[in-house]
PAZAPA-4460 file (N, C-alpha, C; in steps of 0.05 Angstrom, whole numbers, plus 32768, in hexadecimal, padded with zeros to 4 digits):
% residues 98
    n_x    n_y    n_z   ca_x   ca_y   ca_z    c_x    c_y    c_z   seq   type   mol
   80A1   7F99   7EDD   808E   7F80   7EDE   8082   7F7A   7EC1     1      X     A
   8082   7F64   7EB7   807B   7F61   7EA1   806F   7F41   7E9B     2      X     A
   8060   7F40   7E8A   8052   7F24   7E81   805A   7F22   7E67     3      X     A
   8063   7F09   7E5C   8066   7F02   7E40   8058   7EEA   7E3B     4      X     A
   8046   7EEB   7E26   8038   7ED1   7E1E   8041   7EC5   7E05     5      X     A
   8049   7EAB   7E07   8051   7E9E   7DED   803F   7E8A   7DE5     6      X     A
   802F   7E8B   7DD0   801B   7E7A   7DC8   8026   7E65   7DBA     7      X     A
   8020   7E4B   7DBF   802D   7E30   7DB3   8012   7E25   7DA0     8      X     A
   801A   7E23   7D86   8006   7E1B   7D74   7FFF   7DFE   7D78     9      X     A
   8011   7DEB   7D81   800F   7DCE   7D83   8000   7DC8   7D9F    10      X     A
   7FFF   7DD8   7DAF   7FF1   7DD2   7DC9   7FDD   7DE6   7DD6    11      X     A
   7FCB   7DDB   7DE3   7FB7   7DEF   7DEC   7FC0   7E00   7E06    12      X     A
   7FD9   7E07   7E06   7FE4   7E15   7E1E   7FF3   7E31   7E13    13      X     A
   7FF5   7E41   7E24   8007   7E58   7E1F   801F   7E58   7E34    14      X     A
   8037   7E5F   7E2A   8050   7E62   7E3B   804C   7E7F   7E48    15      X     A
   8048   7E82   7E61   8048   7E9E   7E6A   8061   7EA1   7E7E    16      X     A
   806F   7EB8   7E76   8085   7EBF   7E85   8080   7ED9   7E95    17      X     A
   8083   7ED6   7EB0   807E   7EEC   7EC2   809A   7EF5   7ECB    18      X     A
   809D   7F0F   7ECA   80B4   7F1A   7ED2   80B1   7F34   7EE6    19      X     A
   80BE   7F37   7EFA   80BA   7F4B   7F10   80D8   7F53   7F19    20      X     A
   80D9   7F6D   7F16   80F4   7F78   7F20   80F2   7F7D   7F40    21      X     A
   8101   7F6F   7F50   80FE   7F73   7F6C   811A   7F6E   7F78    22      X     A
   812D   7F80   7F73   814B   7F7C   7F79   814E   7F76   7F9B    23      X     A
   813F   7F84   7FAB   8140   7F7F   7FC6   8133   7F63   7FD0    24      X     A
   8120   7F57   7FBF   8115   7F40   7FCB   8120   7F29   7FCC    25      X     A
   8119   7F15   7FDF   8128   7EFE   7FE0   8116   7EE7   7FD2    26      X     A
   80FF   7EE9   7FD1   80EC   7ED5   7FC9   80D0   7EE2   7FBA    27      X     A
   80CD   7EDA   7FA0   80B7   7EE4   7F93   80AA   7ECF   7F84    28      X     A
   808D   7ECB   7F88   807D   7EB7   7F7B   8067   7EC4   7F6C    29      X     A
   805C   7EB5   7F59   8042   7EBE   7F4C   802D   7EAA   7F52    30      X     A
   8018   7EB3   7F5D   8004   7EA0   7F67   7FE9   7EA7   7F57    31      X     A
   7FD9   7E96   7F54   7FBF   7E9D   7F43   7FAE   7E83   7F41    32      X     A
   7F99   7E86   7F2F   7F86   7E70   7F2D   7F96   7E58   7F1D    33      X     A
   7FA9   7E5F   7F12   7FB6   7E4B   7F01   7FCD   7E38   7F14    34      X     A
   7FD1   7E40   7F2D   7FDE   7E2D   7F3C   7FD2   7E2C   7F59    35      X     A
   7FB9   7E2E   7F59   7FA9   7E2C   7F74   7FB4   7E40   7F8A    36      X     A
   7FBD   7E57   7F84   7FC7   7E6D   7F95   7FDF   7E5E   7FA6    37      X     A
   7FEE   7E4C   7F9F   8001   7E40   7FAC   8020   7E4D   7FA8    38      X     A
   8029   7E5B   7FBD   8043   7E69   7FB9   8056   7E57   7FAE    39      X     A
   805D   7E3E   7FBA   8070   7E2D   7FB4   806E   7E25   7F95    40      X     A
   8057   7E23   7F89   8058   7E1E   7F6B   8059   7E35   7F58    41      X     A
   805B   7E4E   7F66   8063   7E64   7F53   8078   7E72   7F57    42      X     A
   808F   7E61   7F62   80A7   7E72   7F6B   80B3   7E7A   7F50    43      X     A
   80BE   7E92   7F4F   80CE   7E9C   7F3C   80ED   7E9B   7F41    44      X     A
   80FD   7E9C   7F2D   811A   7E9B   7F33   8125   7EB8   7F2F    45      X     A
   8138   7EBA   7F3F   8142   7ED7   7F41   815C   7ED5   7F2D    46      X     A
   815D   7EEC   7F19   8172   7EF0   7F08   8188   7F02   7F14    47      X     A
   81A0   7F00   7F0A   81B6   7F11   7F15   81AD   7F31   7F15    48      X     A
   819B   7F38   7F03   8196   7F53   7F00   817F   7F5B   7F16    49      X     A
   8175   7F4B   7F26   8160   7F4E   7F3B   8148   7F48   7F34    50      X     A
   8145   7F40   7F1B   8129   7F3A   7F0E   811F   7F1D   7F16    51      X     A
   810A   7F1B   7F1D   80FD   7EFF   7F26   80F0   7EF5   7F0B    52      X     A
   80F2   7EDF   7F01   80E7   7ED2   7EEB   80E0   7EB7   7EE8    53      X     A
   80C6   7EB1   7EDE   80BF   7E93   7EDB   80AA   7E92   7EC4    54      X     A
   80AD   7E79   7EB7   8098   7E76   7EA3   8089   7E5C   7EAA    55      X     A
   806E   7E5F   7EA3   805A   7E48   7EAA   8047   7E48   7E94    56      X     A
   803E   7E2B   7E8E   802F   7E27   7E77   8012   7E27   7E82    57      X     A
   8002   7E3D   7E75   7FE4   7E3E   7E7E   7FD2   7E36   7E67    58      X     A
   7FBC   7E2B   7E6F   7FAA   7E26   7E59   7FA0   7E3C   7E4B    59      X     A
   7F99   7E39   7E32   7F8F   7E4E   7E1E   7F72   7E54   7E27    60      X     A
   7F68   7E6B   7E18   7F4C   7E73   7E1D   7F41   7E75   7E38    61      X     A
   7F51   7E80   7E4A   7F4B   7E84   7E66   7F54   7E9F   7E6E    62      X     A
   7F48   7EA6   7E89   7F50   7EBD   7E97   7F5B   7EB5   7EB3    63      X     A
   7F6E   7EBD   7EBC   7F7B   7EB6   7ED3   7F7E   7ECD   7EE6    64      X     A
   7F74   7ECB   7F00   7F7C   7EE2   7F14   7F94   7ED8   7F20    65      X     A
   7FA6   7EEC   7F27   7FC1   7EE7   7F34   7FCF   7EFF   7F41    66      X     A
   7FDE   7EF9   7F52   7FEF   7F0E   7F5D   800E   7F02   7F60    67      X     A
   801D   7F17   7F66   8037   7F0F   7F6F   803C   7F0E   7F8A    68      X     A
   804D   7EFF   7F99   8050   7F00   7FB2   8072   7F05   7FB8    69      X     A
   8077   7F1E   7FBF   8090   7F26   7FC1   8099   7F2A   7FE0    70      X     A
   80A7   7F18   7FE9   80B0   7F14   8006   8097   7F17   8018    71      X     A
   8081   7F05   8010   8066   7F06   8022   8052   7F1E   8019    72      X     A
   805C   7F32   800C   8048   7F49   8004   803D   7F40   7FE6    73      X     A
   8021   7F44   7FE7   8012   7F3F   7FCE   8012   7F5A   7FBC    74      X     A
   801B   7F54   7FA3   8021   7F6A   7F92   8013   7F62   7F75    75      X     A
   8004   7F78   7F6A   7FF6   7F71   7F4F   800C   7F7A   7F3B    76      X     A
   8003   7F70   7F23   8014   7F76   7F09   8008   7F8D   7EFB    77      X     A
   8014   7FA5   7EFC   8009   7FBC   7EF0   8000   7FB9   7ED0    78      X     A
   800F   7FA7   7EC4   800C   7FA0   7EA8   7FF9   7F8B   7EA2    79      X     A
   7FE8   7F83   7EB6   7FD6   7F6E   7EB1   7FC3   7F74   7E9F    80      X     A
   7FB4   7F60   7E93   7FA0   7F64   7E7F   7F88   7F75   7E89    81      X     A
   7F80   7F6D   7EA4   7F6C   7F7B   7EB2   7F70   7F77   7ECE    82      X     A
   7F5D   7F82   7EDF   7F5E   7F7A   7EFE   7F3F   7F76   7F05    83      X     A
   7F40   7F65   7F19   7F24   7F59   7F24   7F22   7F5A   7F41    84      X     A
   7F0F   7F65   7F4D   7F0C   7F65   7F6C   7F05   7F4A   7F71    85      X     A
   7F12   7F43   7F88   7F0F   7F26   7F97   7F08   7F2B   7FB1    86      X     A
   7EEF   7F24   7FB5   7EE2   7F23   7FD3   7EF4   7F16   7FE6    87      X     A
   7EFD   7EFF   7FDF   7F0E   7EEB   7FF4   7F26   7EFC   7FFD    88      X     A
   7F36   7F08   7FE8   7F51   7F18   7FEE   7F46   7F33   7FF8    89      X     A
   7F2D   7F3F   7FF2   7F29   7F59   7FFB   7F39   7F6E   7FEB    90      X     A
   7F42   7F65   7FD4   7F53   7F79   7FC0   7F4D   7F70   7FA5    91      X     A
   7F5A   7F7E   7F95   7F5D   7F7B   7F74   7F71   7F68   7F70    92      X     A
   7F6C   7F55   7F5F   7F81   7F42   7F55   7F87   7F4B   7F38    93      X     A
   7FA1   7F46   7F2C   7FA8   7F48   7F11   7F97   7F31   7F05    94      X     A
   7F90   7F34   7EEA   7F84   7F22   7ED9   7F94   7F20   7EC0    95      X     A
   7F9B   7F05   7EB9   7FAA   7EFC   7EA1   7F94   7EF0   7E8D    96      X     A
   7F93   7EF8   7E76   7F80   7EEF   7E61   7F90   7EE2   7E4A    97      X     A
   7F8B   7EC9   7E46   7F9B   7EB8   7E32   7F86   7EAF   7E1D    98      X     A
***
């Protein structure tokens, strides 16, 4: 699992690439504050090596709670910037700080 941030000098956005190795999975999405927790808007593409990957443009100077959804199971990013308890989910969410 990993997150890569690419800051764009000419725009107030950051290109964030989410990568998750899940060779046995059929579908992986990243959901969070940045896409209203909608699975269909955070769909990641499966590469030949079994890694799911996707890049999204997110606004700068913000913190976003998020999770991966791997075949219906919610998974945190261990390399997240931090973690935050979410009463609605009854669990911790990963936090991405840009």
